[in-house]
C-alpha positions as CSV (number, residue, x, y, z in Angstrom):
1,X,20.1,-14.8,21.6
2,X,20.5,-17.4,18.9
3,X,18.1,-17.8,16.0
4,X,15.9,-20.2,17.9
5,X,16.2,-18.8,21.4
6,X,13.1,-16.6,21.7
7,X,10.7,-19.3,20.7
8,X,12.6,-22.1,22.6
9,X,12.9,-20.0,25.7
10,X,9.1,-19.5,25.9
11,X,8.5,-23.2,25.4
12,X,10.9,-24.1,28.2
13,X,9.5,-21.5,30.6
14,X,6.0,-22.7,30.1
15,X,7.0,-26.4,30.4
16,X,8.7,-25.6,33.6
17,X,5.6,-23.9,35.0
18,X,3.5,-26.9,34.0
19,X,5.8,-29.1,36.2
20,X,4.8,-27.1,39.3
21,X,1.1,-27.9,38.8
22,X,-0.7,-27.4,42.1
23,X,-4.1,-29.0,41.4
24,X,-6.8,-27.8,39.0
25,X,-6.6,-28.7,35.3
26,X,-8.7,-27.5,32.3
27,X,-9.4,-29.9,29.5
28,X,-10.0,-29.0,25.8
29,X,-12.3,-31.8,24.9
30,X,-11.7,-32.0,21.2
31,X,-7.9,-32.0,21.2
32,X,-7.5,-33.5,24.7
33,X,-4.9,-30.9,25.6
34,X,-4.3,-30.6,29.4
35,X,-3.7,-27.0,30.4
36,X,-2.6,-26.3,34.0
37,X,-4.6,-23.6,35.6
38,X,-2.8,-23.0,38.9
39,X,0.8,-23.4,37.7
40,X,3.2,-20.9,39.2
41,X,5.9,-19.3,37.0
42,X,8.5,-18.2,39.5
43,X,9.8,-15.5,37.1
44,X,6.5,-13.6,37.3
45,X,6.3,-11.8,40.6
46,X,4.6,-8.8,42.1
47,X,7.7,-6.7,41.1
48,X,7.5,-8.0,37.5
49,X,3.9,-6.7,37.3
50,X,4.8,-3.4,38.9
51,X,7.3,-2.8,36.1
52,X,4.7,-3.8,33.5
53,X,2.4,-1.2,35.0
54,X,4.8,1.4,33.5
55,X,3.9,0.2,30.0
56,X,0.2,-0.1,30.5
57,X,-0.1,3.2,32.4
58,X,-2.6,1.6,34.8
59,X,-1.1,1.2,38.3
60,X,-2.4,-1.6,40.5
61,X,-2.0,-2.2,44.3
62,X,0.3,-4.8,45.7
63,X,-2.6,-7.0,46.7
64,X,-4.1,-6.8,43.2
65,X,-0.7,-7.8,41.7
66,X,-0.4,-10.7,44.2
67,X,-3.8,-12.0,42.9
68,X,-2.7,-11.8,39.3
69,X,0.5,-13.6,40.0
70,X,-1.5,-16.6,41.1
71,X,-3.4,-17.0,37.8
72,X,-1.4,-15.2,35.1
73,X,0.5,-18.4,34.1
74,X,-2.7,-19.7,32.5
75,X,-2.7,-16.9,30.0
76,X,1.0,-17.3,29.3
77,X,0.5,-21.0,28.5
78,X,-2.4,-20.2,26.2
79,X,-0.2,-17.7,24.5
80,X,2.5,-20.3,24.0
81,X,0.0,-22.8,22.5
82,X,-1.0,-20.2,19.9
83,X,2.7,-19.6,19.1
84,X,3.3,-23.3,18.7
85,X,0.9,-23.2,15.8
86,X,3.4,-21.2,13.8
87,X,0.9,-19.0,12.0
88,X,2.8,-17.8,8.9
89,X,2.1,-14.8,6.7
90,X,0.0,-16.8,4.3
91,X,-2.2,-18.4,7.0
92,X,-5.9,-17.6,7.5
93,X,-7.0,-14.0,8.2
94,X,-8.3,-13.1,11.7
95,X,-11.9,-14.1,12.5
96,X,-12.6,-10.4,13.0
97,X,-12.7,-8.9,9.5
98,X,-12.8,-5.1,8.8
99,X,-15.6,-3.8,6.6
100,X,-15.6,-0.1,5.7
101,X,-19.3,0.0,5.1
102,X,-21.7,1.4,7.7
103,X,-25.4,0.5,7.6
104,X,-26.0,3.8,5.7
105,X,-23.5,3.1,3.0
106,X,-24.9,2.9,-0.5
107,X,-23.0,1.3,-3.4
108,X,-22.9,3.3,-6.7
109,X,-24.9,2.1,-9.6
110,X,-22.9,0.1,-12.1
111,X,-22.0,2.3,-15.0
112,X,-19.2,2.2,-17.6
113,X,-19.5,4.9,-20.2
114,X,-16.1,5.7,-21.8
115,X,-15.8,7.6,-25.0
116,X,-12.6,6.5,-26.7
117,X,-10.8,9.2,-28.6
118,X,-8.9,8.4,-31.7
119,X,-5.2,8.1,-30.8
120,X,-2.7,10.5,-32.1
121,X,-0.4,9.2,-34.9
122,X,2.0,6.6,-33.7
123,X,5.3,8.5,-32.8
124,X,8.4,7.5,-34.6
125,X,10.4,8.0,-31.4
126,X,10.5,5.1,-29.0
127,X,10.7,7.3,-25.9
128,X,7.5,9.1,-27.0
129,X,5.8,5.7,-27.3
130,X,7.1,4.6,-23.9
131,X,5.6,7.6,-22.2
132,X,2.2,7.4,-23.9
133,X,-1.0,6.7,-21.8
134,X,-2.7,3.4,-21.7
135,X,-5.5,4.9,-23.7
136,X,-3.2,5.8,-26.6
137,X,-1.2,2.6,-26.4
138,X,-4.4,0.5,-26.4
139,X,-5.8,2.2,-29.5
140,X,-2.5,1.8,-31.4
141,X,-2.5,-1.9,-30.5
142,X,-6.2,-2.4,-31.2
143,X,-6.0,-0.7,-34.6
144,X,-2.8,-2.6,-35.6
145,X,-0.5,0.4,-35.7
146,X,1.6,-1.1,-32.9
147,X,2.3,-4.7,-31.9
148,X,2.4,-5.7,-28.3
149,X,5.7,-7.5,-29.0
150,X,7.2,-4.2,-30.3
151,X,5.9,-2.3,-27.3
152,X,7.2,-4.9,-24.9
153,X,10.7,-4.8,-26.5
154,X,10.7,-1.0,-26.1
155,X,10.0,-1.4,-22.4
156,X,12.5,-4.3,-21.9
157,X,15.1,-2.1,-23.5
158,X,14.3,0.8,-21.3
159,X,14.4,-1.5,-18.2
160,X,17.8,-2.7,-19.2
161,X,19.0,0.9,-19.6
162,X,17.5,2.6,-16.6
163,X,16.3,0.1,-13.9
164,X,19.8,-0.5,-12.5
165,X,20.4,3.2,-11.8
166,X,17.0,3.5,-10.2
167,X,17.2,0.2,-8.4
168,X,13.5,-0.3,-9.1
169,X,13.3,-3.9,-10.3
170,X,13.8,-7.2,-8.4
171,X,13.1,-9.4,-11.3
172,X,12.6,-8.7,-15.0
173,X,10.5,-11.5,-16.6
174,X,11.7,-11.0,-20.2
175,X,10.8,-14.5,-21.4
176,X,7.3,-14.5,-19.9
177,X,6.7,-10.9,-21.3
178,X,7.7,-11.9,-24.8
179,X,5.5,-15.0,-24.6
180,X,2.5,-13.0,-23.4
181,X,3.0,-10.3,-26.0
182,X,3.2,-12.8,-28.8
183,X,0.0,-14.4,-27.6
184,X,-1.7,-11.0,-27.4
185,X,-0.7,-10.2,-31.0
186,X,-1.9,-13.6,-32.2
187,X,-5.3,-13.2,-30.5
188,X,-5.8,-9.6,-31.6
189,X,-4.9,-10.5,-35.2
190,X,-7.4,-13.4,-35.0
191,X,-10.2,-11.1,-33.9
192,X,-10.1,-12.0,-30.2
193,X,-9.7,-8.6,-28.6
194,X,-10.0,-8.8,-24.8
195,X,-10.2,-5.1,-24.1
196,X,-8.2,-2.0,-23.3
197,X,-5.4,-3.7,-21.5
198,X,-4.9,-6.4,-24.1
199,X,-1.2,-6.4,-25.0
200,X,-0.3,-3.6,-22.5
201,X,2.9,-4.3,-20.5
202,X,3.0,-3.7,-16.7
203,X,5.0,-4.3,-13.6
204,X,3.9,-5.8,-10.3
205,X,5.1,-4.8,-6.8
206,X,7.2,-7.7,-5.6
207,X,4.7,-8.8,-2.9
208,X,2.3,-10.2,-5.5
209,X,2.9,-13.9,-6.1
210,X,3.7,-14.9,-9.7
211,X,3.9,-18.6,-10.2
212,X,7.4,-20.0,-10.3
213,X,8.8,-16.5,-10.0
214,X,10.8,-15.1,-7.2
215,X,8.6,-13.0,-4.9
216,X,10.7,-11.5,-2.2
217,X,8.6,-9.0,-0.3
218,X,11.7,-6.8,-0.6
219,X,13.2,-8.4,2.5
220,X,16.4,-10.2,3.1
221,X,14.8,-13.2,4.9
222,X,12.7,-13.9,1.8
223,X,15.0,-12.9,-1.0
224,X,15.1,-16.4,-2.4
225,X,11.3,-17.1,-1.9
226,X,9.7,-18.7,-5.0
227,X,6.0,-18.2,-5.4
228,X,3.9,-21.3,-6.2
229,X,0.7,-19.5,-7.4
230,X,-0.5,-16.3,-9.1
231,X,-2.0,-13.6,-7.0
232,X,-5.6,-12.8,-7.8
233,X,-4.6,-9.5,-9.5
234,X,-2.0,-11.3,-11.6
235,X,-4.7,-13.7,-12.7
236,X,-7.1,-10.9,-13.5
237,X,-4.5,-9.0,-15.6
238,X,-3.5,-12.2,-17.4
239,X,-7.2,-12.7,-18.3
240,X,-7.3,-9.1,-19.6
241,X,-4.3,-9.9,-21.9
242,X,-1.8,-7.7,-20.1
243,X,1.9,-8.5,-20.3
244,X,4.0,-8.9,-17.1
245,X,7.4,-7.2,-17.5
246,X,8.6,-8.1,-14.0
247,X,8.5,-7.5,-10.3
248,X,9.1,-4.0,-9.0
249,X,10.9,-3.2,-5.7
250,X,9.3,-2.3,-2.4
251,X,10.7,-1.3,0.9
252,X,11.3,-4.4,3.0
253,X,7.9,-5.8,4.2
254,X,6.1,-2.9,2.5
255,X,7.7,0.0,4.3
256,X,9.9,2.7,2.7
257,X,12.2,2.3,-0.3
258,X,15.1,0.4,1.2
259,X,15.0,-3.2,0.0
260,X,17.3,-6.2,0.4
261,X,19.6,-5.3,-2.5
262,X,19.2,-1.6,-3.0
263,X,17.5,1.7,-2.3
264,X,15.0,2.7,-5.0
265,X,15.6,6.2,-6.4
266,X,13.4,9.0,-7.6
267,X,14.0,9.5,-11.3
268,X,13.6,13.3,-10.9
269,X,16.5,13.3,-8.4
270,X,18.4,10.1,-8.0
271,X,20.1,11.4,-4.8
272,X,16.9,10.8,-2.9
273,X,14.7,7.7,-2.5
274,X,11.5,7.2,-4.4
275,X,9.3,6.9,-1.3
276,X,7.6,3.8,-0.2
277,X,6.5,1.2,-0.1
278,X,5.4,1.0,-3.8
279,X,8.8,2.4,-4.5
280,X,9.7,0.5,-7.7
281,X,6.3,0.7,-9.2
282,X,6.2,4.5,-8.9
283,X,9.8,5.1,-10.1
284,X,9.4,2.7,-13.1
285,X,6.2,4.4,-14.3
286,X,7.6,7.9,-13.7
287,X,10.7,6.9,-15.8
288,X,8.7,5.5,-18.7
289,X,9.8,1.9,-18.0
290,X,6.2,0.7,-18.1
291,X,2.8,2.3,-18.6
292,X,1.4,1.2,-15.3
293,X,2.3,-0.9,-12.2
294,X,0.5,-2.6,-9.4
295,X,1.0,-1.2,-5.9
296,X,-0.4,-1.6,-2.4
297,X,-1.2,0.8,0.4
298,X,-1.6,0.2,4.1
299,X,-0.7,3.7,5.3
300,X,0.5,5.9,2.4
301,X,2.3,3.3,0.3
302,X,0.6,4.5,-2.9
303,X,0.0,8.1,-2.0
304,X,3.5,8.9,-0.9
305,X,5.6,7.4,-3.8
306,X,3.0,8.7,-6.3
307,X,3.5,12.2,-4.9
308,X,7.3,11.9,-4.7
309,X,7.7,10.6,-8.3
310,X,4.9,12.6,-9.9
311,X,2.7,9.7,-11.1
312,X,-1.0,9.0,-10.6
313,X,-1.8,6.7,-7.8
314,X,-5.3,5.3,-7.2
315,X,-5.9,3.7,-3.8
316,X,-9.2,1.9,-4.1
317,X,-11.8,1.4,-1.4
318,X,-10.8,-1.2,1.1
319,X,-12.1,-4.7,0.0
320,X,-12.7,-3.7,-3.7
321,X,-9.6,-5.5,-5.1
322,X,-8.6,-9.0,-3.9
323,X,-5.4,-9.4,-1.9
324,X,-5.3,-13.2,-2.4
325,X,-1.7,-14.2,-3.2
326,X,-0.3,-10.9,-1.8
327,X,1.9,-10.5,1.2
328,X,-0.1,-9.6,4.3
329,X,1.0,-6.6,6.3
330,X,-2.2,-5.6,7.9
331,X,-5.5,-7.5,7.3
332,X,-7.7,-4.6,8.1
333,X,-5.8,-2.0,6.1
334,X,-4.0,-3.5,3.1
335,X,-5.4,-2.2,-0.3
336,X,-4.4,-3.0,-3.9
337,X,-4.2,-0.2,-6.5
338,X,-2.3,1.0,-9.5
339,X,0.3,3.6,-10.4
340,X,-0.2,5.1,-13.8
341,X,0.4,8.1,-16.1
342,X,-3.0,9.8,-15.8
343,X,-6.2,9.6,-13.9
344,X,-8.2,7.8,-16.6
345,X,-5.5,5.1,-16.9
346,X,-6.0,4.3,-13.3
347,X,-9.7,3.6,-13.6
348,X,-9.0,1.4,-16.6
349,X,-6.7,-0.7,-14.5
350,X,-9.1,-0.8,-11.6
351,X,-11.9,-2.0,-13.8
352,X,-9.7,-4.9,-14.8
353,X,-8.6,-6.0,-11.3
354,X,-11.8,-5.2,-9.4
355,X,-14.1,-8.0,-8.2
356,X,-15.2,-10.1,-5.3
357,X,-12.9,-13.0,-4.4
358,X,-13.9,-15.6,-1.8
359,X,-10.2,-16.3,-1.1
360,X,-9.9,-12.8,0.5
361,X,-11.8,-12.6,3.8
362,X,-12.1,-8.8,3.4
363,X,-13.3,-8.9,-0.2
364,X,-16.4,-6.8,-1.1
365,X,-18.5,-7.0,-4.3
366,X,-19.0,-3.5,-5.6
367,X,-19.6,-2.2,-9.1
368,X,-17.2,0.2,-10.9
369,X,-19.0,3.4,-12.0
370,X,-17.2,5.7,-14.5
371,X,-18.4,8.1,-17.1
372,X,-15.8,10.2,-18.9
373,X,-18.5,12.1,-20.8
374,X,-20.1,13.6,-17.7
375,X,-19.4,17.2,-16.7
376,X,-17.6,17.8,-13.5
377,X,-18.9,21.4,-13.2
378,X,-20.9,21.9,-10.0
379,X,-19.4,19.0,-8.2
380,X,-18.7,19.7,-4.6
381,X,-15.1,19.5,-3.2
382,X,-14.4,20.0,0.4
383,X,-11.1,21.2,1.8
384,X,-9.5,22.9,4.8
385,X,-8.0,26.2,3.6
386,X,-5.2,25.9,6.1
387,X,-3.9,22.7,4.3
388,X,-3.1,24.9,1.3
389,X,-2.3,28.2,3.0
390,X,0.3,26.6,5.2
391,X,2.0,24.8,2.3
392,X,5.3,26.2,1.2
393,X,4.8,24.8,-2.3
394,X,3.5,27.4,-4.8
395,X,1.7,24.9,-7.1
396,X,-0.4,23.8,-4.2
397,X,-1.3,27.2,-2.9
398,X,-3.0,27.8,-6.3
399,X,-5.2,24.7,-6.2
400,X,-8.4,26.3,-4.5
401,X,-8.4,29.0,-7.1
402,X,-7.9,26.5,-10.0
403,X,-10.7,24.4,-8.6
404,X,-13.1,27.4,-8.7
405,X,-12.0,28.2,-12.3
406,X,-12.9,24.6,-13.2
407,X,-16.4,25.1,-11.9
408,X,-16.2,23.1,-8.7
409,X,-18.2,24.2,-5.7
410,X,-15.8,24.5,-2.8
411,X,-16.9,23.6,0.7
412,X,-14.8,24.6,3.7
413,X,-14.4,21.9,6.4
414,X,-12.5,21.6,9.7
415,X,-12.0,18.2,11.1
416,X,-12.5,17.7,14.8
417,X,-9.2,17.7,16.8
418,X,-9.0,14.0,17.6
419,X,-6.1,11.7,18.1
420,X,-6.3,10.1,14.7
421,X,-2.7,8.9,14.6
422,X,-3.3,6.8,17.7
423,X,-5.0,4.3,15.4
424,X,-1.6,3.4,14.1
425,X,-1.3,1.0,17.0
426,X,-3.8,-1.2,15.1
427,X,-1.4,-1.3,12.2
428,X,1.6,-2.0,14.3
429,X,-0.2,-4.9,16.1
430,X,-1.4,-6.5,13.0
431,X,1.9,-6.2,11.2
432,X,3.7,-7.8,14.2
433,X,1.2,-10.6,14.1
434,X,1.6,-11.1,10.3
435,X,5.4,-11.4,10.8
436,X,5.4,-12.9,14.3
437,X,7.7,-15.8,13.1
438,X,10.4,-13.2,12.3
439,X,10.4,-11.9,15.8
440,X,10.2,-15.3,17.6
441,X,13.0,-16.8,15.5
442,X,15.2,-13.7,15.7
443,X,15.2,-13.3,11.9
444,X,14.0,-9.6,12.3
445,X,17.7,-8.9,12.7
446,X,18.2,-9.8,9.0
447,X,16.2,-6.7,7.8
448,X,18.5,-4.0,6.6
449,X,16.7,-1.0,8.3
450,X,17.3,-1.2,12.0
451,X,16.3,2.3,13.2
452,X,13.5,3.4,15.6
453,X,11.0,3.9,12.8
454,X,11.7,0.7,10.9
455,X,9.7,-2.5,11.1
456,X,11.9,-4.5,13.5
457,X,11.7,-2.0,16.3
458,X,8.0,-1.3,15.6
459,X,7.1,-5.0,15.7
460,X,9.1,-5.6,18.9
461,X,7.3,-2.7,20.5
462,X,3.9,-4.1,19.4
463,X,4.3,-6.8,22.1
464,X,3.7,-4.0,24.7
465,X,0.4,-2.7,23.2
466,X,-2.2,-3.5,25.9
467,X,-5.0,-5.7,24.4
468,X,-7.7,-3.7,26.0
469,X,-6.3,-0.5,24.6
470,X,-6.1,-2.1,21.1
471,X,-9.8,-2.8,21.3
472,X,-10.4,0.7,22.4
473,X,-8.5,1.9,19.4
474,X,-10.8,-0.2,17.2
475,X,-13.8,1.4,18.9
476,X,-12.4,4.8,18.1
477,X,-11.9,3.7,14.5
478,X,-15.6,3.1,14.3
479,X,-16.2,6.6,15.6
480,X,-13.9,8.0,12.9
481,X,-15.8,5.9,10.2
482,X,-19.0,7.6,11.3
483,X,-17.3,11.0,11.2
484,X,-16.2,10.4,7.7
485,X,-19.6,9.2,6.6
486,X,-21.0,12.6,7.7
487,X,-18.1,14.5,6.2
488,X,-18.7,12.9,2.7
489,X,-22.4,13.4,2.8
490,X,-23.3,15.6,-0.2
491,X,-19.6,15.9,-1.1
492,X,-18.0,14.4,-4.2
493,X,-14.4,14.7,-2.9
494,X,-12.1,16.1,-0.3
495,X,-8.8,17.6,-1.6
496,X,-5.5,18.2,0.2
497,X,-1.8,18.4,-0.5
498,X,0.0,15.2,-1.4
499,X,2.3,13.6,1.2
500,X,5.6,13.8,-0.5
501,X,7.4,16.3,1.7
502,X,7.8,17.5,5.3
503,X,4.6,19.1,6.4
504,X,2.8,18.6,3.1
505,X,0.6,15.7,4.0
506,X,-2.8,16.1,5.7
507,X,-4.4,14.0,8.4
508,X,-6.9,12.8,5.8
509,X,-4.3,10.2,4.5
510,X,-4.2,8.6,8.0
511,X,-8.0,8.9,8.5
512,X,-9.1,7.5,5.2
513,X,-6.7,4.6,5.3
514,X,-8.3,3.5,8.5
515,X,-11.8,4.1,7.3
516,X,-11.2,2.5,3.9
517,X,-12.1,5.4,1.7
518,X,-10.4,5.7,-1.8
519,X,-7.9,8.3,-2.8
520,X,-6.4,9.6,-6.1
521,X,-3.0,11.4,-6.1
522,X,-2.1,13.5,-9.2
523,X,0.8,15.7,-10.2
524,X,0.1,19.4,-9.9
525,X,3.4,21.1,-10.6
526,X,7.1,21.3,-9.7
527,X,9.4,22.9,-7.1
528,X,13.2,23.3,-6.8
529,X,14.4,21.2,-4.0
530,X,17.6,19.7,-2.6
531,X,17.6,15.9,-2.2
532,X,15.1,14.8,0.5
533,X,16.5,12.1,2.7
534,X,14.1,12.0,5.6
535,X,12.3,9.0,7.0
536,X,13.7,5.9,8.7
537,X,16.5,5.1,6.2
538,X,20.0,5.6,7.5
539,X,21.9,8.0,5.1
540,X,24.7,5.5,4.8
541,X,22.4,3.5,2.5
542,X,22.6,6.2,-0.1
543,X,26.3,5.5,-0.6
544,X,27.3,9.2,-0.6
545,X,26.3,12.5,1.1
546,X,23.6,14.5,-0.7
547,X,24.8,17.5,-2.7
548,X,23.2,20.9,-2.1
549,X,22.2,21.2,-5.7
550,X,18.5,21.9,-6.1
551,X,16.6,20.0,-8.8
552,X,13.1,20.2,-10.2
553,X,10.8,17.6,-8.5
554,X,7.1,17.2,-8.6
555,X,4.5,18.0,-6.0
556,X,1.0,16.5,-6.0
557,X,-2.6,16.9,-5.0
558,X,-4.6,14.1,-3.3
559,X,-8.4,13.7,-3.7
560,X,-10.3,11.5,-1.2
561,X,-13.7,10.2,-2.1
562,X,-16.8,8.5,-0.7
563,X,-16.6,4.7,-0.5
564,X,-16.5,3.0,-3.9
565,X,-16.6,6.3,-5.9
566,X,-13.2,5.9,-7.6
567,X,-14.8,6.7,-10.9
568,X,-15.8,10.1,-9.7
569,X,-12.4,10.8,-8.3
570,X,-10.9,10.0,-11.7
571,X,-13.3,12.3,-13.4
572,X,-12.3,15.1,-11.1
573,X,-8.6,14.2,-11.4
574,X,-8.8,14.4,-15.2
575,X,-10.3,17.8,-15.0
576,X,-7.4,19.0,-12.9
577,X,-4.9,17.3,-15.2
578,X,-6.2,19.1,-18.3
579,X,-6.1,22.5,-16.5
580,X,-2.7,22.0,-14.9
581,X,-1.0,20.6,-18.1
582,X,2.1,19.2,-16.4
583,X,1.6,15.4,-17.0
584,X,3.7,15.4,-20.2
585,X,7.0,16.4,-18.5
586,X,9.6,13.7,-18.1
587,X,12.3,13.1,-15.4
588,X,15.9,13.5,-16.4
589,X,16.9,10.0,-15.3
590,X,14.6,8.6,-18.1
591,X,16.2,10.4,-21.0
């Protein structure tokens, strides 16, 4: 079919059916739109519906199908009228808005108690500065030991040296970064210190709009798209005095690590991808090209690349961070978070980007609660022993023992055997709706990944998800929300292996994305592994066959917490980081 055929074909078919109007008409009073009620579309027959029964799994009798044939054209015409509205990705959210809160949900008390330790002496080596935490960089800037412009130039230099090999940047905003850094230095010198992110450079996943800057969503159909606004989180970080280094890569339309002009690489082993879809953000932070970067998660897009690249990924509670000005993939699942060097850095970023925003239909007002002086001993962590016993990764097998040594009280759990992954049909339907124009105009063929697991095939298949079954999936989702509310009762966190390798993820990642609970992924150790090239990316996109050489790559632990308790997750994560002592190690591609 040509570029316009799908949409035009549907219009022609419905117009033809209207011409066979048999009598009764329905009138929309406000718009005076005449809709034929008893039009007959000859292409829809008893046999057509019999074939459709194979997709719904609900067989009807011939007499039942005959009755449907007499009235089904009305639904087709209404469907066409909605399609004629051309609801693009930035159009209004659905009228049904997801809220992770149950009536029993309680918000944490607002608390911000952070003791700032004196920073170590400023290193003389630029690489050591580049890999420093936000906490250290902030103190060096605040006390005048380091200028934001100097730090920005260090990162711009590293981006020039390493980003090409890692294929992790879509756009480097050098001029804007230097302007913002100079402004930060001027303000700080004048006594106007905005806080811990003032003068700190960062990157933003290239689905966040930045005014007058290319924002491509990682996809060929949008590679020349220029944003005409700043996303809410870009606004927030500008207000905090942060410095935008550029836009990081993402798998096309927020899936995987294959984007329109490259395949983002893992700096620990550049023969494999960095994971997706926050691919560039995780790779750039891991390689010391920026101290933190914004990412998003719909179903694993912060957890997976954080685990693959060995950085810290904080996925906040659904609704906590505004998505205004960000590409929509799934209204009831999209979440905005940060990829950082350490757990405490991630709560610093969350505190800056958190906040209610009336421009986001799913936005929720909730306070950030964090106290880095509080003891974590005695806090209760739940886990399923099999998640760790079945892991082939030695660093993960030791986690329950280490948790006990840290003074955590471990609680064994076993989740009910329910079809949690069946909820993914909700994601597929919403994603297909968000990019319906690509399918109707045949532009889905422009996406580079054309495999069974990639978006084009998934979005095409979504047309065959029965509406009734989709609502049933939402009802099951509510049941799972209630299950998780009970699971987290009296529990500070649930822990499980990160999702970076085959068999290493737990079902908790799927569950908590659909229930809206927060997660924190941290590095726990390393394994020797050959390049991992699984997923939906055709091996041809790597450009060469993978060698059999094994390289040291990170593995991670993920913590899931009660709604809005990101601060507690970061406290627990910090305790693990201190005990494991592997955060300081650097990937070879960053040297």
